[in-house]
Each structure stands twice: as C-alpha cells, then as structure tokens.
N, C-alpha and C positions, 0 to 999 in steps of 0.2 A: 456364798454371796460375800463373806468377809474377805475371802481370798480374792474374788474379782475387784472388790474396792480397793484392796491393797495394790493389786497390780496396776489398776487405774491410776492410783495416787503415785506410784513409782514412775508411771509413763509420764505423767504431767510434770512431775519434779525433773525427770531427765530432759524433757523438752525444754523446760525453763532454763536448766543448766546449760544445754547446748546453745540455746539462743544467747545466753549471757555470754558464753564462751566465744560465740561468733562475733558479738559486740566488742568484747575485749580484744580479740584479734583484729578486728577492723580498725578500732581506734589506736591500737599499738602500731599498725602499719601507717596510719595517718600521721601520728606524731613522729614516727621514725623518718617518714618521708619529708616532713617539714624540716626536720633537723638536717638531713643530708642536703636538701635543696638549698637551704639558708647557708650551709657551710661551704657548698660548692660556689654559690653565688659570691660569698665574701672572699674566698680564696681567688677566684678568677679576677674580681675587681682590684684586689690588692697585689696580685702577683703576675698577672699576664705581661708578656714581654712589652706590649704597647698599652698605652693608657685607654681604658674602656669607659665610655659613658655609661654610668650605672642605670640610668633610665632605659637606654636602647638594650642593654644586656638584660634587664628585667622583661622588657616587652618581647625580646627574642625568646626568653625562657617560657613566657606565657604562650606564645605562638607554638612553641615546641610542644607544650602540654595539650593544646587544642587540636594539633594537626592529627592526631590519631583518632579524633572524634568525628562527628558529622560536620559538614561544611557551614551549618547554620549556627553553630555554637561559636560565638566571636566575642573578642575583647575590644572595648572602645576606650581609647585614651581620652583625656580631657579635651584635646583638640578635635576629636572625632565624635563627640556625643551629639553634635548637630544632626548627624544621621539618624539617631533615634528620634529626635524631635521631628524630623520629617516623616518618619514612619508613624509615630503616635499622634502628633498634633497636626501634620500636614502644613508645617510652616518652618521657615528659617530665615535668617537674615543674609541678604545677598543683593545682587544687582539685577537678577533675572535673566541669566544666561546658562546655557548648557554647553560645556566644552568637551573636546576630545583631543587626544594625541594623534595627530594626522601628519604624516610625512616629517615626523620628529619635531613638530611644531604645535603649540596650543592653538587650537582652532575652534571657533564658535560654530556650533552645529544646531543650536536652537535658541530662540529668544521668547521669553514669556510675555504674553499680551499684557499691555497696560503698565508695565514696570519701567524703571529708570533706564535700563539699557536699551529698550526699544524707543523710549522718548528721546534719548540722546542721539539715536541714529546708528547704533551698531547694527551690523548685518551678519546674517549666516555667512560663513566662509572667512570672515575676518580673522586674522591671526594676532593674538595678544603678544606684543613685543615687550612692553614694559608695564609694571604695576608700581604706582608710586615712583620710587628711585631704584627699583631692582628690575633687572632684565630676566624675564621669565619665559621667553619664546621656547626654550627647549626644556622647561620644567614640566613635571608631571601635573596632572589636574589637582592631585592631593596637595602638592606644594603650592599651587596657585590659590587654593582655596582660603589659605590664611589671609590673603589679601582682600578677598571679597567679603569675608565674615567680619563682624565688628557691631558697633552700636548703630541702630537706626538713626538716620539723620547726618551721619558723618559722610565724607566723601572719599572716592577712590579715583586717583589720576591714572588713566590708561593711555598708552601709546599703541596704536594698531596699525598693522600692515594690511593693505587691501590691493588685491590684483589690479593692475592698470593704473595705479597711482604710485609715483615714485616716492614721495615723502610720507612719513608716518602721520596718521591722523590722531589728533589729541582730543581726549574726552575727560571730562570731570563728572563722574557718575555717583549719585547718591546711593548709599546703602539703604535698603528698605527691609521691612518685614514682608517676606514673600509668602503668600498664601497659595499653596499648591491646590489646584482644583481636583477634587475627586471625580466629579461629573464634568466631563469636557464638552459633551454635546448632548442636547435634549431638543428633540424636534418631532414633527409629523411627517410620516412617509405615506405616499400613495393615498393621501387624504384621510386615512382612517387608522393607521398603524403608528403608535407611539414608539419612539426610540430614545433610549438612554444609554449613553456610553460611560462606563465607570472605569477609571484608570487605575485606582488603587483603593485599599480599604484603610482609612485612618479614622480618628476619633469622630469626625463629622460627616463621614460618608452617608450614613442613613438620613441625616438631616437634609443633605443635598439631593439624594434620591426622592425623599418625601416631597421636597419643594417642587422638584421637576415633575413628578407624578401628578401633583395637585395642579400644576400649570397645564399639563397635557390634558387632564380631565376636563378643562374648561372647553376643549374642543368638542363640538356637539357630536361628531361622527366618529370619535374614538372607539375602535372596536377590539383592538388588541394591542399587545406591548412587546417590544424587543428590548431585552436587557443584554447589553453587549459587554462581555468580560474578556474578550480576546486581548491577549498580551497583558493582562492585569496580573501582576506577580503576587498580589495578596496584600497582607498587612495584619491588621489586628483581628483576633478571634472575636472579640466583642462586636467589632464592626460588621463582621459577616452575620452574626446572629441577629444584630438589630436590623440589618437589611432584610433577612428572611422574615422578620416580624412585620414588615410592610405588606407582605404578600400571602402570608400563611396564618391561619386561624390560631387563636390563643391555645395554650397547653399542648402544642405539638413539640415532640423531641426534634431538635435541630442537629445536635452534635453531642457526642460524649467523648471525654478524654480519659486515658488510662496512662498512669505514670510508671515509675519503676516497680511500684507494687501493683500488680494486675488486679488486686481486689479493690483498689481505691479507684472507683470510677465516678467521675463527676459529670453529671448530665445537664445540659442547657436546653431549656424549653422556651417557646414563645410566650411572652408575658404581656406585652404592650398591644393595645387595640389596633388591629391591622387597617391599612387604607383600602385595600381591594383584594379580596380572596377568590374572585371569580373571573376577572378579565383573562381571556386567553393570552398566555405568555410564552415566549421563546427565550432561552438564555444561550448566547453564543459563546463558545469556548474554542481554544486551540492549544498548541503545545506550550504557549507562553502564559496560559492561565494556571495559576498555582496557588496552593495554601488557601487563604480566605476565599479566593475565587472558587475553588473546588468544594469548599464547604457549602457555599450558596448554591452552586449548580447541582451538587450531590443531594441537598435537601429538597430542592425543587423537583429533581428527578425521582428520588425515593418516595416522596409524598404525592407524586403525580399532579403537582401543582402547575407544571408547565412542561414544555418539551425542550430538550437540550440539542443543539445543532452546531456542527463545525467539525473540528478534529479532536482526537484524544488529548486531554489536559496533561500538565507536566507530571503530576504524580508526587505531590509533597504532602504527606499526611502527618507531619510532625508539628508540634506546637512548642514555641519559645517563650520563655519568661525572662524579663530584664531585671537584673539586680544592680542596685546602686553600689558602687565600690568607692574606696577612699580617694580623696583628691579629684573628685568630680568624674572619675572614670565609671565605666559600667561594663557588665558582663551579660551577655545574652546567651541563655542555656536552653538547649532542647530539654524539655522536662516531661513531655508526654506525646503520646500518638493520638490522633482524633479518629472517631468512627462516625460515619453519617447514619441517618435514621434506620436504614435497613440492616445495620450492623456491620457494614463493610469498611475496611480501611484501604485507602488507595495509595499508600506510600510506595513509591516506586523502587527505591534502593534500600538495601539492608546495611546499617552501619554498626551492627552488634559487635563485630570483631574488628572495627577500624573503619577508616574512611573508604566508602564506596567498594566494599568487597564483593558485591555481586548483585544481581537483580533478585528483587523479592517479590516474585510472581505468584498470583493466587488464582490462576485460571480454573483450578479444580473446585473453587468455591462459588456456588450460586446463591444469590440472595434474590428477594422479591420486593417489588414496589407495593405501595398501598393497593393498587388496582390489580396485583398479581402478576405484573410483568417481570420477567427474569432479568436480573442485572448481575454482572460479574465483578467479583473482588479482583481488580486488575491494578496495573500500574498507572493509575489516572482514571478520570472520569471518561467512559466511553459514551459518545453522543447517541441519542436516539436516531438521529439522522446524520450520517458522516458525509461531509461535503469537502472535498479536497480544495485547497486554495489554489488560485490561479497563479502558480509560480512562474517567474520569468525564465526564458530559455538560457541555454548556456552563453550566448553572446551577451545578452542584457546583464546576466549575473556577473560575468567577467568585467563588464563595464562598471557595475555597481560596486563590486568587491575591491576594484582598484581605484575607486573615487574618481574616475574619469568624468562621469556626469556631473558630479559635485564640483569639480574644478573647472569644468567648462561653464557651468552656471555662474561660478565666481567671476571668471574672466569676462563673460559677456555682460553680466549685470554691472560691472564696474563702469560701463560706458553710459550707464542711465541713472538719473535721479529719481525716476518713477517708473512703475511697471510698464515695459515696452510692448507695443503690439506688433509682433514679428510674424510675417506670413509663414506658413508651415514649410514651403519649399526653400525660403531663405534661411529658416532655422535649421533644416537638415544640411543645407550647403555649409553653413557656418560650422556645424558640428563635424562634418566630414573633413573640412579644412583643419579643425583643431586636432582630430585624432591623427591626421597626417603629419602635422607639425611636430607632434610629440613622438612620431614613429611608432604608433600603437599598431600592433599586429595581433589579430585574433586567429587562433589555431583551432579548427573544429575538432570534434572527438575523432572523426575518421582520419583527419590529417595527422593527429597526434599518434594514433595507433600505427598508421603507415610509417610514420617517421621511426617509431619505436622498433617496428618490424625490420625496416631498412638497417637500423644499427645493429639489430641482432644477426641479420644475414651478413653483414659486413664483418663483425666481430667473429662469426663462426667460420669464416673464410669459405663461404659458398662461391661457385664459379662466377667469373666476372659478368658473364652474360646475364645470369639471373639477377645479379645486382643492378645492372644496367636496366633491365626490364622493369624491375620493381621501382627504381628511381624515376623512369619514364612514366610509369603508371601513376606515381605519386604526383608528378608534375601536371599530368593530364586532369587528374581529379582537382587539383588546385585551380586549374584554369577553367574547369567546369562550374566551380563554385559561383553562385549568384552574387550579385552586388548585395553584400550583407546589410548595408545601410538602407538600401531601397527594400529589401526583403523584410526588415523590421521596422520600417518607417512609422507605421501606425503606433506601435508600442512605444517607439522612441520619442515621438512627438508628445504622448502623453506624459512620459517620465520627465523629458526636458522641460515642458511646460510647467509641470508641477514644481521642479527644482528651481526654475527661474522665479516663478511666483512666490516661492518661499522667502526670497530676498526682499519682497516688497509687501506681502499680504499677511495678515495674522495667521497664527497657528490654527485657530478655531476655524477661520474661513477655509483654509486649505483642507482641514479634516472633513468639513461638511461637503466640500466639492467631491472628495473621494467617495462619498457614499453613493453617488450616481452610477459608479463603476463596480460596486461591490457585489460579486455574483452570489456570495453567501447570504448577503442581506436580501437579495431578490428572491432567493430561494426560500428563505425563511419567512417572507411575506406570504408566498404561496402556501407553505406548510401550516401557516396559522389560519387558513381557511377551515371552516367548521368540519367539513368531511374529513380532511386530511388530519386535522388536529385530534379529533375523537378517535380516529383509527390508530394513531401513534400511541395514545394514552390508553387504549383499550377501554374507552368509555361505552361504546356500543355493546360490547360483550357483557359488561356489568349490568346494564339495563335489562338484558335479556335473561340473565340468570335469576 
C-alpha cells in the first residue's frame, strides 16, 4: 500500500514538473518571438532602402500573423473600429448610403430610409465624384469612408455624377448617427401568418423582434409565425441567445462553447420569460445564414420548437471575442467553437493547421432532436424541408453580373423626377435598344461549347470539310435561337421594374413588394398548416407512444 502511494506521489510530481516545463517552454518561445519580431521591425524601419511608414509596416506585420489563422480573426485600426460598433451596437456615424466600386468608380448601390442622403435627393446609381475638396471617384470604399465619418451634425459636401446629366450635382449632406435596423420587415401574410425579417444580430435585435411580435399578436387571426434569417450573416452570440429566449421556455440549453481547453465548457440557457412558446413557427435559412443565425435556427430545430425551411446554412460554428488594443484599435479573435442543444457543431471548414485547409465534415455523426428526429452534424444547418431558390437563368445571370440592368435603370431613371409609369412593351423596347447600343452579345451554353469545339477542330487540323460543316451547323444553331428578350420578357419586366423603382421608392417598400413573388415564403405558409407541421416535427408519433 505504501509502495502504491509512493508511485502515485511520483506520478503526480512528474506531471506537475512536465506541466511546468511545458509552461516554461511556451513562455520562452513567446518572449523569444517578441524579441525577434521587435528587432526585425526596428531594423527594417531604420535600414530599408526606401523610407517606410512605421504604422503601415506594423499593420502589414499584424496581417502576416493573422493570415495563417481563420478568416474571422481580424485586426481593426483606429479608423476601422466603426465596423465593430455596427456589429455590436448597430449604429455608426454617416450619411446613410451603401457604396460599391463599380466600373472603377464609387457608385451608390443603396440608400437608407429616412436619413440625410435620401432627404437630400441622392439616388442609387449616382457616382461620387468629389467629397469636400478631394476627388474620390476612383477611390476605394474604405478610402471614401473617412469623409462620411465624423461628428453628428457636421456636413459633407458631395459632387455627384448622374447618367443623363452633363454637369455634376452638388449636395451638402449632414452626418447623422445611423441606426441600422435589425428587423427590416414585420407584417401579416395570408391574413393569419406573422412574418419577421431579421437582417443581423446586434445588441438590440431581441428588443426589435419582441416589439414586432407584440405588434403582430394584436392581429386577431394570428395563427403562426415565420422568422426569416435568409442572408443574415450573424452577429453577437448574446443576441442569438436572447432571440431564442423569446420563443423557448426558461432553463433550456441554447448553445455551449468550447475553447482551446476542451474541458472548459460554457453553457448558455434561456433565463428570461418568453413571449410565446407555442405558436407554430418556421425559420427560413439559406447559404447566406451564418453564425448567430445558425445558433437560432439550430436551437429551434434541436428543441423541436419550430421547423426549418430553405437551403443549407453557411456553416460557421466559431465564436469571436473582441479585445481592446492600444490607441483605440481592436483585435477580434476566434476563441471557441459553439455546439447547439443536440450536441452538434456545424463548423464548415477546419482551420486547425492554417487558413481553409479542408472540409471538416461530420456526416458519420448522427444526433437527435428533443422529439427523437435524427439530425446530422454537418457543414451547416440542414433544413427540415429543403426548397431550392428560384435562381435566374444564364441570360438573366449574365445581365446581372455585368451590371447591365443596373446601368439601364440609371440611364432611364435620369429622365424622370418621380417614379415613371412605363408600359411593359415600351420598357422591353427601351431595354432592347439599350443593349444594342452597348453591343451586348449573349452566348448560350450550347453556342459556347460549339465555338470551343470548332477551335479544337481547327487547332488539331481536321479536314476542311469537317471544319466547314461544324461552322455551318453552329451558324444554323445561332439562327434558330429564339428572340432572347421576348423569351425572357416576363422575368425581365419584374427585374427591370424593381431596379427602376429602387431609384424612387424606399428600401422597405421594395422589400415588401418582393414578398408576393417569394416561392419559399409561399411554401412555408403551406408547411405551417397543422397537419404538415406536426408531421415534420414528429408530434403525432410522440402522442401515440
């Protein structure tokens, strides 16, 4: 017995020694690395053949360190910390526009309802030529941002180029605190189905959802609810949890997180009194639903609180923490993975050995919901009912990707001060004339393959007759092609009308109008009917057992 105690004592002592040795080695490497990095930085700054801006050199060094990690671990300089404010508080100082670099020019692609840019008269499609006294037309959106940021109440002078107008348009626009809506739409569909569209998860998302739900519940015929998380990239973990607390009874596990030490598990449960735990609900997701969106959808699915509809989600099962750094900078670090109530992690890619080294698939792992339904640990949340989106065909996709519809709407809208009422046939005629004027040519998939085949036949020196026959066949196919504008007239009119309306009508109104043509939304309403809903959630079999 004494010998056993002695062996146990030696084992514990050895373990403590090895652990201390490991710590010593780790901190020795840490201190050594600090010393080398600092000396390299100093030598480069003092001796490089050309003068280097020390701040730029430091930021490049930081980006080099982060490159080998996951893409969500990021450094924010003092000028970039507004991005974190948008994520956490859902607010920033600006003029209320979204811009993109289009045709090498700063172009307005979105205008927020109710803010100074909209009130001043800026339109989607306008190109920013000058900000105050600086020409910014060919600057990046990040370079332009320093002009829009500032103190609320101060003004920004803009010179804008607009199609159809020769001279620049001058605007004096007030900087304001922009409150980014988390809930963009809340309405009643089919007289009995509540609909809430959630665009992001920031600090006040749960308050906006609660407010929207309370308002919807004033409707006497409210029988079910749709929570739309499509294209919601996520946000705060806390916001996802507090959103779940609206619909899930108290003391239920929503998510747990595990960091570097797998034994350190932090579990988050519902604490606050819910608003409604029984109303039938559907959560809509797609490949653009990530992070906090997946926590909400995953918890609703695992606890059988509702049905999930749409396409597989993005698959981001990582949690980031923000650390304040010197000189008002910040560092966002991936600190843990999250696991939804059934115990599964839905992280899509593995970054354990560097950035995006391969798929981290778990198709061999099966978990079960509260009602006993099998769910897979996969790269994302797999919906209970998978519905493919109505994607545009190759012709429409080509027009959209080349911004041809966007540019046409700019040109046509420049002729009007208010929303025009253009007959459909006249609209199509104008569009046809526009694409002819810019020499736009669409090549079908068949034509592209025939052209490739002809090039191969020519290059491989096949006989001239074969080459001629193939060329004649290709030309016949092209002649047989239907009038592509007429063939796609119905879809074109919808897209063109929406794009033109966006120059004159609010973002919210445009979004509400799109609900009428949403196939996934129509299917969801049908699946919320009691018979379909209970079957998906396995409720009938539970009552029988």
